[in-house]
C-alpha positions as CSV (number, residue, x, y, z in Angstrom):
1,M,6.3,12.1,-11.8
2,R,9.2,13.5,-9.8
3,K,11.4,11.2,-8.1
4,K,11.4,11.1,-4.0
5,K,15.2,11.5,-3.4
6,T,16.5,10.3,-0.1
7,I,19.9,9.6,1.6
8,V,19.8,6.8,4.0
9,L,22.9,6.2,6.6
10,T,23.1,4.2,9.7
11,R,23.7,6.2,13.3
12,K,26.8,4.6,13.6
13,D,28.1,6.2,10.3
14,Y,26.4,9.4,10.8
15,G,28.0,9.8,14.1
16,T,31.5,9.0,12.1
17,L,30.6,11.9,9.6
18,R,29.3,14.8,12.1
19,D,32.3,13.7,14.3
20,H,34.8,14.6,11.5
21,L,33.0,17.3,9.7
22,L,32.3,19.0,13.1
23,K,35.6,18.2,15.1
24,N,37.2,22.1,14.4
25,V,36.2,25.3,13.8
26,G,37.2,25.2,10.1
27,E,35.8,23.2,7.4
28,E,36.9,19.3,6.8
29,A,35.3,16.9,3.9
30,A,34.8,13.5,3.5
31,F,33.4,11.0,1.0
32,L,30.0,8.9,1.3
33,I,30.7,5.4,-0.7
34,C,26.9,4.5,-1.3
35,G,24.9,1.9,-3.0
36,T,21.4,2.9,-4.9
37,S,17.9,1.7,-4.6
38,E,15.7,3.2,-7.5
39,S,12.0,2.5,-9.1
40,A,10.2,5.2,-11.0
41,T,9.0,6.8,-8.0
42,F,12.0,7.0,-5.8
43,I,15.9,7.2,-5.3
44,N,18.0,6.3,-2.4
45,L,21.5,6.7,-1.5
46,L,22.6,4.3,0.8
47,V,25.6,5.1,2.7
48,R,27.9,2.1,2.6
49,E,31.0,3.7,4.0
50,V,32.5,6.9,5.5
51,V,35.7,7.8,4.4
52,P,37.1,11.1,6.1
53,V,39.7,13.1,4.2
54,P,42.6,13.6,6.3
55,N,44.8,16.7,6.6
56,G,47.3,15.1,4.1
57,G,44.2,14.5,1.6
58,F,43.8,18.0,0.9
59,Q,46.3,20.0,-1.8
60,R,44.8,23.4,0.3
61,K,42.8,23.7,3.3
62,T,41.8,27.3,5.0
63,F,39.3,28.4,7.4
64,A,36.5,28.8,4.7
65,G,37.7,26.9,1.2
66,L,39.1,23.1,0.6
67,T,40.5,21.6,-2.4
68,I,41.1,17.7,-2.3
69,D,44.3,16.4,-3.4
70,P,43.2,14.1,-6.7
71,E,45.6,11.4,-5.3
72,F,43.4,11.1,-2.4
73,M,40.2,11.2,-4.3
74,M,40.9,9.0,-7.6
75,P,41.5,5.5,-5.7
76,I,38.1,6.4,-4.3
77,L,36.3,7.6,-7.5
78,K,38.0,3.9,-8.9
79,K,36.7,1.9,-6.2
80,C,33.2,2.9,-6.9
81,R,33.3,2.6,-10.8
82,N,34.5,-0.8,-10.4
83,Q,32.1,-2.3,-7.6
84,K,29.6,0.5,-9.4
85,L,28.6,2.5,-6.5
86,S,28.0,6.3,-6.0
87,V,29.9,8.9,-4.3
88,I,28.7,11.7,-2.0
89,L,31.4,14.4,-1.3
90,A,30.6,16.2,1.9
91,H,32.0,19.0,3.8
92,S,31.1,21.2,6.6
93,H,30.5,24.9,7.2
94,P,31.0,24.4,11.1
95,F,30.3,28.4,11.3
96,S,26.7,28.0,10.1
97,E,24.0,26.9,13.0
98,T,20.3,26.9,10.9
99,A,19.4,26.7,7.3
100,V,22.8,25.8,6.1
101,R,23.3,26.6,2.4
102,F,25.9,25.9,-0.3
103,S,28.1,28.8,-0.8
104,S,29.0,30.5,-4.0
105,I,32.7,29.0,-3.9
106,D,30.8,25.4,-3.5
107,D,28.7,26.3,-6.7
108,M,31.9,26.8,-8.4
109,G,33.8,23.9,-7.0
110,E,30.8,21.8,-7.9
111,K,31.0,23.0,-11.7
112,L,34.2,21.6,-11.8
113,L,34.1,18.7,-9.8
114,I,31.0,16.8,-10.5
115,P,31.7,16.3,-14.1
116,K,34.9,14.7,-13.7
117,V,33.2,12.1,-11.1
118,K,30.7,11.4,-13.7
119,Q,33.0,11.1,-16.2
120,R,34.6,8.6,-14.0
121,I,31.5,6.7,-12.6
122,P,29.3,7.2,-15.8
123,D,26.6,4.9,-14.4
124,G,26.1,6.1,-10.8
125,S,23.9,8.9,-9.6
126,H,25.9,11.6,-7.2
127,A,25.3,13.8,-4.5
128,T,27.1,16.3,-2.4
129,L,26.1,17.5,1.2
130,V,27.3,20.3,3.6
131,L,26.8,19.8,7.4
132,G,26.2,23.0,9.7
133,R,26.1,22.5,13.5
134,S,22.6,21.6,13.5
135,S,21.2,21.4,9.9
136,V,22.1,20.1,6.6
137,D,21.8,20.6,3.1
138,A,22.2,18.2,-0.1
139,R,21.7,17.8,-4.0
140,I,21.9,15.1,-6.5
141,W,23.2,14.5,-9.8
142,E,21.2,11.6,-11.2
143,K,22.5,9.7,-13.9
144,G,22.2,10.8,-17.3
145,K,21.4,14.3,-15.7
146,H,23.5,17.6,-15.9
147,H,22.3,19.4,-13.1
148,G,21.8,19.2,-9.5
149,E,18.4,18.6,-7.6
150,P,17.7,19.1,-4.0
151,I,17.6,15.8,-1.5
152,D,14.1,15.3,-0.1
153,I,15.4,13.9,3.2
154,I,17.9,12.3,4.8
155,K,17.1,9.3,6.9
156,I,19.3,8.4,9.6
157,I,18.5,4.7,11.2
158,G,19.2,3.3,14.8
159,Y,17.5,2.5,17.9
160,Q,15.3,5.6,16.7
161,I,14.7,6.6,13.6
162,E,16.1,10.3,12.4
163,E,14.3,12.7,9.5
164,L,16.4,15.4,8.7
165,Y,15.3,17.8,5.8
166,P,17.8,19.4,3.8
167,T,17.5,23.7,3.7
168,S,16.6,23.6,0.3
169,A,14.4,20.8,0.1
170,K,10.5,21.9,-0.6
171,G,9.3,19.7,2.5
172,L,6.6,17.6,3.4
173,L,3.1,18.8,3.3
174,K,1.9,19.3,7.0
175,T,0.7,16.5,8.2
176,E,-2.9,17.0,9.4
177,L,-3.7,15.5,13.0
178,K,-7.1,14.3,13.3
179,E,-9.3,14.5,16.7
180,I,-9.6,10.0,17.0
181,Y,-5.7,10.3,17.7
182,D,-5.9,12.8,20.7
183,R,-5.2,10.1,23.0
184,Q,-2.3,8.9,21.9
185,I,-1.1,12.1,21.4
186,L,-0.9,12.8,25.0
187,A,1.2,9.9,25.5
188,I,3.9,10.2,22.3
189,G,3.2,13.8,21.4
190,E,2.3,15.8,18.2
191,A,5.5,15.5,16.5
192,G,5.6,11.8,17.2
193,Q,2.3,11.5,15.7
194,R,3.2,13.3,12.3
195,L,5.8,10.6,12.0
196,I,3.4,7.8,12.9
197,Q,0.9,8.6,9.9
198,R,4.2,9.5,7.4
199,T,5.8,6.3,8.0
200,K,5.3,3.5,5.4
201,V,5.3,-0.2,6.4
202,G,5.9,-3.6,5.1
203,I,4.2,-6.4,6.4
204,V,5.1,-10.0,5.6
205,G,3.0,-13.1,6.8
206,L,-0.6,-11.8,7.3
207,G,-1.7,-14.1,9.5
208,G,-2.5,-14.6,13.3
209,I,0.4,-12.4,14.2
210,G,0.8,-10.2,11.3
211,S,-3.2,-9.7,10.9
212,Q,-3.0,-8.0,14.8
213,V,0.0,-5.9,13.9
214,F,-1.7,-4.8,10.7
215,Q,-5.1,-3.8,12.9
216,Q,-3.0,-1.8,15.6
217,L,-1.0,0.0,13.0
218,V,-3.7,1.2,11.1
219,H,-5.4,2.5,14.4
220,L,-2.3,4.3,15.2
221,G,-2.7,6.3,12.4
222,V,-0.1,4.5,9.9
223,S,-1.8,5.1,6.3
224,K,0.6,3.9,3.7
225,F,1.1,-0.3,3.7
226,V,2.8,-2.8,1.4
227,L,1.3,-6.2,2.5
228,V,3.1,-9.8,1.2
229,D,1.6,-13.2,1.5
230,P,0.4,-15.9,-1.1
231,D,-2.2,-17.3,1.2
232,F,-5.7,-17.5,1.1
233,V,-7.7,-17.9,4.2
234,E,-9.3,-21.3,5.3
235,E,-11.3,-22.5,8.1
236,S,-8.8,-23.0,10.6
237,N,-7.5,-19.7,10.1
238,L,-10.7,-18.0,11.4
239,S,-9.7,-18.5,15.0
240,R,-6.9,-16.1,15.0
241,I,-7.3,-13.8,11.7
242,V,-8.7,-10.5,12.9
243,G,-11.1,-9.1,10.2
244,S,-11.7,-12.8,8.7
245,K,-15.1,-14.3,8.1
246,L,-16.7,-17.5,7.6
247,K,-17.7,-16.1,3.8
248,D,-13.6,-15.5,3.1
249,A,-12.9,-19.1,4.1
250,K,-15.7,-20.5,1.6
251,E,-14.2,-18.2,-1.0
252,R,-11.1,-18.6,-0.3
253,S,-10.1,-14.8,-0.2
254,P,-6.7,-13.8,0.0
255,K,-5.7,-12.9,3.4
256,V,-4.0,-9.7,1.7
257,E,-7.3,-8.6,0.6
258,V,-8.9,-9.5,3.8
259,M,-6.8,-7.0,5.5
260,R,-7.3,-4.5,2.9
261,R,-10.9,-4.7,3.3
262,L,-10.1,-4.4,7.0
263,G,-7.7,-1.3,6.7
264,K,-10.4,0.3,4.6
265,Q,-12.7,-0.2,7.5
266,I,-10.5,1.4,9.9
267,N,-8.9,4.4,7.9
268,P,-10.8,5.1,4.4
269,H,-8.0,7.1,2.9
270,A,-5.3,4.0,3.9
271,Q,-2.9,3.4,0.9
272,I,-2.5,0.1,0.8
273,T,-0.9,-2.0,-1.6
274,S,-1.6,-6.0,-1.0
275,V,1.0,-7.9,-3.2
276,R,-0.6,-11.7,-2.7
277,D,2.8,-13.4,-3.5
278,S,6.2,-15.0,-1.7
279,V,8.7,-12.8,-0.6
280,Y,10.9,-15.3,-1.9
281,N,9.8,-13.8,-5.4
282,L,12.1,-11.2,-6.1
283,S,9.5,-9.2,-7.8
284,A,7.2,-9.3,-4.3
285,A,10.4,-8.7,-2.7
286,L,11.3,-5.7,-4.7
287,K,8.0,-3.8,-3.6
288,L,9.3,-3.6,-0.1
289,R,12.4,-1.7,-1.4
290,D,10.9,2.1,0.1
291,V,9.2,1.3,3.0
292,N,10.3,2.6,6.4
293,V,9.6,-0.6,8.5
294,I,9.2,-4.5,7.7
295,F,7.6,-6.6,10.2
296,C,8.5,-10.2,9.8
297,C,5.7,-12.1,10.5
298,T,6.3,-15.1,8.2
299,D,6.2,-18.9,9.0
300,N,8.6,-19.8,7.1
301,L,12.5,-19.6,7.4
302,T,13.0,-18.9,3.6
303,S,10.9,-15.5,3.8
304,R,12.6,-14.7,7.1
305,M,16.3,-15.2,5.4
306,V,15.5,-12.8,2.6
307,L,13.9,-10.0,4.9
308,N,17.0,-10.4,7.0
309,R,19.4,-9.5,4.0
310,M,17.0,-6.4,2.8
311,A,17.4,-5.0,6.6
312,F,21.0,-4.6,5.6
313,Q,21.2,-4.3,1.9
314,Y,18.8,-1.8,1.9
315,L,19.2,-0.2,5.6
316,I,15.5,-0.8,6.3
317,P,14.7,-2.0,10.1
318,L,13.4,-5.0,10.8
319,I,11.1,-6.3,13.3
320,D,11.0,-10.3,13.4
321,M,8.5,-11.9,15.9
322,G,6.7,-15.0,16.3
323,V,5.3,-17.6,18.5
324,D,6.4,-21.0,19.4
325,I,3.9,-23.6,21.4
326,Q,5.0,-27.3,21.7
327,C,2.7,-29.9,23.3
328,S,2.9,-33.1,24.9
329,E,-0.5,-34.3,23.7
330,Q,-3.5,-32.6,22.7
331,G,-4.5,-29.6,25.3
332,K,-1.0,-30.0,27.0
333,I,1.5,-27.3,26.6
334,R,5.0,-28.4,27.0
335,T,6.9,-24.9,26.2
336,A,5.3,-22.0,24.7
337,G,7.2,-18.5,24.4
338,G,7.3,-15.6,21.8
339,R,10.2,-13.6,20.5
340,V,10.2,-10.0,19.2
341,M,13.8,-8.6,17.9
342,V,14.6,-5.3,16.1
343,I,17.2,-5.8,13.4
344,L,18.9,-2.8,12.5
345,P,21.7,-2.3,9.6
346,D,24.5,-1.5,12.4
347,G,23.8,-4.5,14.8
348,P,23.9,-8.0,14.7
349,C,21.4,-9.7,11.7
350,L,19.4,-13.1,12.2
351,E,22.0,-15.4,10.9
352,C,24.8,-14.2,13.7
353,L,21.9,-15.1,16.2
354,G,21.9,-18.4,15.0
355,L,18.3,-18.3,13.8
356,L,18.9,-19.0,10.4
357,N,19.9,-22.7,9.5
358,A,21.6,-23.0,6.1
359,E,20.7,-26.6,6.0
360,M,16.9,-26.3,7.2
361,I,16.7,-23.1,4.5
362,Q,18.0,-25.2,1.9
363,H,16.0,-28.0,2.5
364,E,12.7,-25.7,2.7
365,I,14.1,-24.1,-0.4
366,E,13.6,-27.4,-2.4
367,Q,10.5,-28.2,-0.7
368,I,9.0,-24.8,-2.2
369,E,10.7,-25.2,-5.6
370,S,8.8,-28.7,-5.6
371,G,5.4,-26.8,-4.9
372,K,5.4,-28.2,-1.3
373,E,4.6,-26.5,1.8
374,I,6.7,-26.9,5.2
375,R,5.9,-24.8,8.2
376,Y,9.0,-24.6,10.9
377,S,8.9,-23.0,14.4
378,Y,9.1,-19.2,14.8
379,I,11.9,-19.9,17.6
380,S,13.4,-23.1,17.1
381,G,13.4,-23.7,13.5
382,E,12.2,-26.8,14.0
383,V,9.7,-28.7,11.8
384,V,6.3,-28.7,13.7
385,H,2.5,-28.7,12.8
386,A,2.2,-25.4,14.9
387,P,-0.3,-24.8,17.3
388,S,-1.9,-21.2,17.4
389,V,-3.7,-19.3,19.9
390,I,-5.1,-15.3,18.6
391,A,-4.6,-14.5,22.5
392,F,-0.6,-15.4,22.7
393,N,-0.4,-13.9,18.9
394,G,-1.8,-10.7,20.4
395,V,0.9,-10.3,23.4
396,V,3.4,-10.6,20.6
397,A,1.8,-8.7,18.2
398,S,1.6,-5.8,20.7
399,L,5.3,-6.1,21.8
400,A,6.1,-5.6,18.0
401,V,3.8,-2.8,17.8
402,S,5.5,-1.3,20.5
403,E,8.9,-1.8,19.5
404,F,8.0,-0.2,16.4
405,L,6.4,3.1,18.0
406,N,9.8,3.4,19.7
407,L,11.6,3.0,16.6
408,I,9.7,6.3,15.3
409,T,9.5,8.1,18.5
410,G,12.1,7.1,21.2
411,F,9.5,6.9,24.3
412,E,11.3,3.7,25.5
413,Q,13.8,5.8,27.3
414,Q,15.0,3.2,30.0
415,K,15.4,0.9,27.6
416,E,19.0,-1.3,27.9
417,L,20.1,-1.2,23.8
418,G,21.1,-4.2,22.3
419,T,18.2,-6.5,23.6
420,Y,15.2,-8.3,22.3
421,Q,12.0,-9.5,24.1
422,M,11.2,-12.9,25.0
423,F,7.3,-13.9,26.3
424,R,7.3,-16.6,28.5
425,I,3.7,-17.7,28.4
426,L,3.6,-20.2,30.7
427,N,5.0,-18.2,33.2
428,G,3.3,-15.1,31.9
429,T,6.4,-13.1,32.0
430,V,8.1,-10.5,29.5
431,R,12.2,-10.5,30.0
432,S,14.3,-9.0,27.9
433,Y,17.8,-10.6,26.9
434,E,21.0,-9.5,24.9
435,M,21.0,-10.0,21.4
436,T,24.5,-11.9,21.5
437,P,26.3,-13.1,18.3
438,V,26.7,-17.1,18.4
439,T,27.8,-17.8,14.9
440,P,30.5,-15.7,13.0
441,C,28.6,-14.0,10.1
442,N,30.0,-11.4,7.7
443,L,27.6,-11.6,5.5
444,C,25.2,-8.7,6.6
445,K,28.9,-6.4,6.6
446,E,29.7,-7.7,3.0
447,V,25.9,-6.5,1.6
448,K,25.7,-3.8,4.0
449,A,24.1,-0.7,1.6
450,L,24.7,-2.2,-1.4
451,G,20.9,-1.5,-2.4
452,D,20.0,-2.7,-6.5
453,N,24.0,-3.6,-7.1
454,I,23.5,-7.1,-5.9
455,N,20.5,-9.7,-6.4
456,L,18.4,-10.4,-3.0
457,P,18.6,-14.2,-2.3
458,C,15.0,-14.9,-4.1
459,R,13.9,-16.6,-7.1
460,L,13.7,-14.6,-10.0
461,D,10.0,-15.0,-10.8
462,R,10.3,-12.2,-13.5
């Protein structure tokens, strides 16, 4: 099976790269230092750092040709070798508009340069990239291979996910637009609908909120899912898990299988990977590495910690949400709210925002390891026997799916960037608040784009 080959970088890094490479009418160059994520079906080069080549970093620089000074290049290659990272050699053809391609001069240069790179960093997969004014081309030399192959897609992760298709890539099969989506195509357009149908989504936690998120996404046309939840349906779940039946509670059906059944009823062609496990187990977490967006609908801080780390380590947008209802007595709501946050690898993480408490996470891990189960409030992080109401869950689920739509299509043109949404249940309002870091955290920057190069904070179950 041929692996899908992808380069992933943040909007900020893409802006840095583009600004440098296209700043002049002549060619420019840069190095992209990358982590890697790889399985039997895909290989992702995750851009960790952009290193522009300054004028003093060239041996020769003409309008249509570049030779990088080895004294500038060697420290970069040494850093990649020591840290087990990969490198992408990028340059520009600023005179090209559409359908930029590697020139014969580029081909000859790669024949000399790529073997030297592979000799110095033998354990990595490396790539080259050429950027035109409105197009890009790229190819990869996988570990152990001596020939380059086209990169299939370049993903830019920001407030809107952008996909670039290299000139030499074979391209994706045309996505069929079905009549059942006509009404939403009127709102988001054909291009937006095609993007939705190509997007692969991970959902962790298939309870009251997660089940509604899943149902809405299937109706929207998402057809590729990885669903993760270790729990079984209980009778107390039936009032809030959409698609669940009394028979599921009696037979203790896994929540992921109930959702799989629901998804197939809506779209028989949906590709649904059901993982009846905790994302705290490494084997379960790794199944999320190739999704485009992760929804965090879990009810414990440990899972949230793992997913927060994945957002930065694998450059995957994370939509984190939950409902917190606190009562002074049965039937008397004292405070109630719902929160939806989009965590992007260019922005603050959940720890920066004060939503991950290390002491409480350690206590929870101890409980998990001993076989006990403790549930926390989604918002405050306090230990609670949490109330849950399907109507309140539905509002938060819809807000989260709307955030997903915006990530894919960019329809929220008037939205203030860097904000999250809070549903204030008692007064029936939804307000936006600035995502302001409240605690110093360097971890999200330290692990950025390292991919498989470091372990996730998970239990090594297998």
